[in-house]
N, CA, C and O atoms as a DFTB+ gen file, in Angstrom:
308 C
 N C O
     1  1      18.339      24.229      19.530
     2  2      19.160      24.935      18.578
     3  2      18.750      24.467      17.190
     4  3      18.533      23.279      16.950
     5  1      18.652      25.403      16.310
     6  2      18.289      25.090      14.937
     7  2      19.315      25.723      14.016
     8  3      19.611      26.913      14.120
     9  1      19.857      24.914      13.112
    10  2      20.865      25.400      12.174
    11  2      20.349      25.154      10.768
    12  3      19.927      24.041      10.451
    13  1      20.374      26.157       9.936
    14  2      19.994      26.026       8.528
    15  2      21.231      26.212       7.678
    16  3      21.999      27.155       7.865
    17  1      21.411      25.306       6.749
    18  2      22.526      25.405       5.809
    19  2      21.918      25.481       4.417
    20  3      21.119      24.625       4.035
    21  1      22.288      26.484       3.674
    22  2      21.777      26.659       2.330
    23  2      22.926      26.495       1.346
    24  3      23.945      27.178       1.451
    25  1      22.759      25.589       0.391
    26  2      23.800      25.328      -0.601
    27  2      23.241      25.662      -1.971
    28  3      22.166      25.194      -2.345
    29  1      23.966      26.463      -2.707
    30  2      23.542      26.814      -4.053
    31  2      24.475      26.105      -5.032
    32  3      25.668      26.400      -5.101
    33  1      23.911      25.171      -5.783
    34  2      24.701      24.448      -6.774
    35  2      23.778      23.885      -7.846
    36  3      22.564      23.798      -7.660
    37  1      24.367      23.511      -8.953
    38  2      23.601      22.920     -10.046
    39  2      23.324      21.451      -9.723
    40  3      23.975      20.886      -8.845
    41  1      22.374      20.825     -10.413
    42  2      22.137      19.393     -10.195
    43  2      23.399      18.550     -10.427
    44  3      23.640      17.578      -9.710
    45  1      24.195      18.924     -11.422
    46  2      25.448      18.203     -11.705
    47  2      26.414      18.326     -10.533
    48  3      27.037      17.342     -10.135
    49  1      26.539      19.523      -9.984
    50  2      27.424      19.729      -8.843
    51  2      26.922      18.962      -7.618
    52  3      27.726      18.406      -6.869
    53  1      25.627      18.926      -7.411
    54  2      25.056      18.181      -6.285
    55  2      25.312      16.689      -6.440
    56  3      25.645      16.013      -5.467
    57  1      25.159      16.163      -7.669
    58  2      25.414      14.742      -7.922
    59  2      26.855      14.397      -7.593
    60  3      27.118      13.393      -6.931
    61  1      27.788      15.216      -8.047
    62  2      29.205      14.966      -7.762
    63  2      29.508      15.082      -6.280
    64  3      30.263      14.276      -5.735
    65  1      28.925      16.084      -5.616
    66  2      29.145      16.286      -4.189
    67  2      28.697      15.066      -3.384
    68  3      29.353      14.676      -2.419
    69  1      27.579      14.470      -3.788
    70  2      27.044      13.310      -3.073
    71  2      27.694      12.003      -3.520
    72  3      27.429      10.950      -2.940
    73  1      28.541      12.063      -4.546
    74  2      29.237      10.866      -5.007
    75  2      28.374       9.935      -5.833
    76  3      28.663       8.741      -5.922
    77  1      27.320      10.458      -6.440
    78  2      26.428       9.636      -7.252
    79  2      27.002       9.460      -8.654
    80  3      27.690      10.347      -9.159
    81  1      26.722       8.318      -9.284
    82  2      27.259       8.074     -10.627
    83  2      26.580       8.954     -11.675
    84  3      25.453       9.412     -11.486
    85  1      27.279       9.177     -12.769
    86  2      26.745       9.972     -13.876
    87  2      26.054       9.034     -14.860
    88  3      26.712       8.254     -15.548
    89  1      24.730       9.111     -14.925
    90  2      23.951       8.256     -15.817
    91  2      23.564       8.960     -17.108
    92  3      22.640       8.530     -17.799
    93  1      24.262      10.035     -17.437
    94  2      23.943      10.772     -18.649
    95  2      24.008       9.895     -19.897
    96  3      23.087       9.954     -20.711
    97  1      25.058       9.077     -20.090
    98  2      25.089       8.226     -21.284
    99  2      23.926       7.219     -21.322
   100  3      23.369       6.947     -22.385
   101  1      23.571       6.676     -20.165
   102  2      22.456       5.722     -20.099
   103  2      21.156       6.434     -20.447
   104  3      20.334       5.909     -21.198
   105  1      20.976       7.632     -19.900
   106  2      19.771       8.403     -20.174
   107  2      19.660       8.734     -21.668
   108  3      18.594       8.602     -22.269
   109  1      20.780       9.166     -22.250
   110  2      20.771       9.498     -23.674
   111  2      20.445       8.277     -24.529
   112  3      19.698       8.380     -25.502
   113  1      21.007       7.115     -24.168
   114  2      20.718       5.876     -24.902
   115  2      19.247       5.499     -24.761
   116  3      18.615       5.079     -25.730
   117  1      18.704       5.647     -23.555
   118  2      17.295       5.340     -23.309
   119  2      16.398       6.237     -24.159
   120  3      15.448       5.758     -24.779
   121  1      16.693       7.524     -24.190
   122  2      15.894       8.458     -24.976
   123  2      15.998       8.127     -26.467
   124  3      15.001       8.182     -27.188
   125  1      17.201       7.785     -26.925
   126  2      17.377       7.411     -28.330
   127  2      16.579       6.157     -28.658
   128  3      15.948       6.083     -29.712
   129  1      16.601       5.173     -27.765
   130  2      15.849       3.930     -27.974
   131  2      14.349       4.211     -27.980
   132  3      13.613       3.669     -28.805
   133  1      13.907       5.049     -27.069
   134  2      12.497       5.411     -27.004
   135  2      12.070       6.133     -28.274
   136  3      10.987       5.878     -28.801
   137  1      12.915       7.033     -28.767
   138  2      12.611       7.763     -30.001
   139  2      12.529       6.810     -31.185
   140  3      11.622       6.921     -32.010
   141  1      13.471       5.872     -31.274
   142  2      13.439       4.879     -32.352
   143  2      12.184       4.027     -32.261
   144  3      11.585       3.680     -33.279
   145  1      11.789       3.691     -31.042
   146  2      10.583       2.900     -30.842
   147  2       9.361       3.643     -31.369
   148  3       8.481       3.056     -31.998
   149  1       9.328       4.935     -31.101
   150  2       8.203       5.741     -31.577
   151  2       8.200       5.846     -33.091
   152  3       7.144       6.003     -33.704
   153  1       9.376       5.760     -33.696
   154  2       9.477       5.811     -35.148
   155  2       9.207       4.450     -35.785
   156  3       9.160       4.344     -37.011
   157  1       9.027       3.399     -34.965
   158  2       8.706       2.076     -35.481
   159  2       9.904       1.194     -35.744
   160  3       9.742       0.111     -36.306
   161  1      11.112       1.611     -35.360
   162  2      12.303       0.813     -35.619
   163  2      12.550      -0.231     -34.530
   164  3      13.170      -1.263     -34.788
   165  1      12.077       0.029     -33.341
   166  2      12.272      -0.876     -32.214
   167  2      10.893      -1.316     -31.732
   168  3       9.985      -0.498     -31.588
   169  1      10.750      -2.605     -31.486
   170  2       9.462      -3.113     -31.020
   171  2       9.265      -2.767     -29.548
   172  3      10.232      -2.742     -28.787
   173  1       8.037      -2.503     -29.141
   174  2       7.763      -2.182     -27.734
   175  2       8.226      -3.269     -26.769
   176  3       8.583      -2.969     -25.630
   177  1       8.226      -4.521     -27.207
   178  2       8.671      -5.623     -26.352
   179  2      10.151      -5.476     -26.007
   180  3      10.568      -5.798     -24.895
   181  1      10.933      -4.995     -26.950
   182  2      12.360      -4.790     -26.690
   183  2      12.557      -3.702     -25.633
   184  3      13.404      -3.837     -24.750
   185  1      11.783      -2.638     -25.724
   186  2      11.867      -1.554     -24.754
   187  2      11.451      -2.039     -23.365
   188  3      12.060      -1.665     -22.363
   189  1      10.422      -2.864     -23.311
   190  2       9.974      -3.421     -22.038
   191  2      11.063      -4.295     -21.420
   192  3      11.273      -4.253     -20.208
   193  1      11.753      -5.081     -22.234
   194  2      12.836      -5.929     -21.738
   195  2      13.969      -5.085     -21.159
   196  3      14.561      -5.454     -20.144
   197  1      14.271      -3.961     -21.793
   198  2      15.305      -3.072     -21.277
   199  2      14.893      -2.527     -19.916
   200  3      15.696      -2.510     -18.983
   201  1      13.658      -2.088     -19.799
   202  2      13.168      -1.535     -18.536
   203  2      13.198      -2.592     -17.428
   204  3      13.557      -2.283     -16.292
   205  1      12.828      -3.822     -17.746
   206  2      12.860      -4.896     -16.746
   207  2      14.285      -5.196     -16.291
   208  3      14.509      -5.517     -15.124
   209  1      15.245      -5.095     -17.202
   210  2      16.630      -5.366     -16.829
   211  2      17.183      -4.275     -15.918
   212  3      18.104      -4.531     -15.142
   213  1      16.636      -3.062     -15.999
   214  2      17.090      -1.976     -15.141
   215  2      16.508      -2.077     -13.739
   216  3      17.079      -1.528     -12.796
   217  1      15.398      -2.758     -13.586
   218  2      14.752      -2.885     -12.277
   219  2      14.491      -4.363     -11.980
   220  3      13.338      -4.793     -11.944
   221  1      15.568      -5.150     -11.766
   222  2      15.389      -6.590     -11.592
   223  2      14.587      -6.959     -10.348
   224  3      13.978      -8.028     -10.308
   225  1      14.575      -6.099      -9.336
   226  2      13.855      -6.438      -8.118
   227  2      12.437      -5.884      -8.114
   228  3      11.661      -6.185      -7.207
   229  1      12.093      -5.089      -9.100
   230  2      10.751      -4.552      -9.226
   231  2      10.268      -3.838      -7.980
   232  3      10.966      -2.981      -7.439
   233  1       9.079      -4.188      -7.525
   234  2       8.476      -3.514      -6.375
   235  2       9.261      -3.766      -5.092
   236  3       9.318      -2.892      -4.227
   237  1       9.863      -4.942      -4.953
   238  2      10.661      -5.233      -3.762
   239  2      11.833      -4.258      -3.654
   240  3      12.173      -3.810      -2.559
   241  1      12.445      -3.933      -4.780
   242  2      13.543      -2.974      -4.792
   243  2      13.078      -1.585      -4.395
   244  3      13.757      -0.881      -3.648
   245  1      11.915      -1.195      -4.901
   246  2      11.373       0.119      -4.547
   247  2      11.044       0.177      -3.057
   248  3      11.283       1.201      -2.416
   249  1      10.504      -0.893      -2.500
   250  2      10.203      -0.930      -1.065
   251  2      11.476      -0.838      -0.230
   252  3      11.494      -0.186       0.815
   253  1      12.539      -1.493      -0.693
   254  2      13.816      -1.423       0.011
   255  2      14.290       0.021       0.105
   256  3      14.652       0.486       1.186
   257  1      14.290       0.738      -1.028
   258  2      14.748       2.118      -1.039
   259  2      13.842       3.010      -0.202
   260  3      14.322       3.907       0.492
   261  1      12.523       2.767      -0.263
   262  2      11.589       3.565       0.524
   263  2      11.876       3.389       2.014
   264  3      11.902       4.366       2.762
   265  1      12.091       2.137       2.448
   266  2      12.391       1.875       3.856
   267  2      13.720       2.505       4.259
   268  3      13.854       3.031       5.365
   269  1      14.686       2.452       3.376
   270  2      15.987       3.046       3.653
   271  2      15.862       4.545       3.891
   272  3      16.414       5.078       4.853
   273  1      15.130       5.222       3.003
   274  2      14.963       6.662       3.152
   275  2      14.075       7.008       4.328
   276  3      14.342       7.983       5.031
   277  1      13.026       6.235       4.561
   278  2      12.159       6.487       5.719
   279  2      12.924       6.317       7.026
   280  3      12.688       7.056       7.982
   281  1      13.833       5.356       7.076
   282  2      14.628       5.119       8.271
   283  2      15.656       6.201       8.522
   284  3      16.073       6.421       9.659
   285  1      16.069       6.883       7.451
   286  2      17.089       7.913       7.626
   287  2      16.512       9.249       8.069
   288  3      17.254      10.142       8.480
   289  1      15.197       9.391       7.989
   290  2      14.540      10.634       8.408
   291  2      14.107      10.490       9.855
   292  3      13.306       9.621      10.198
   293  1      14.643      11.344      10.683
   294  2      14.307      11.290      12.113
   295  2      13.111      12.198      12.362
   296  3      13.085      13.327      11.873
   297  1      12.119      11.724      13.114
   298  2      10.972      12.560      13.398
   299  2      11.375      13.744      14.271
   300  3      12.274      13.638      15.106
   301  1      10.697      14.874      14.068
   302  2      10.968      16.071      14.891
   303  2      10.428      15.861      16.288
   304  3       9.359      15.280      16.471
   305  1      11.176      16.340      17.276
   306  2      10.701      16.188      18.656
   307  2      10.310      17.504      19.251
   308  3       9.888      17.559      20.406
């Protein structure tokens, strides 16, 4: 038996449906900081420090998420 479910919604509606947090303010702040950096007001080192603070586990964190998602996908039989 094969069942297809099609859901039509905006990205915002999908985020809310899945219970994911709204990172719009963080994204806007990041873009503003990046823009200031390009204008020469913020040093690139400061931007790098911000990025490192957002990903404290680095590659290990990415591997964790990859394994989590790979484990949730069941192979077709």
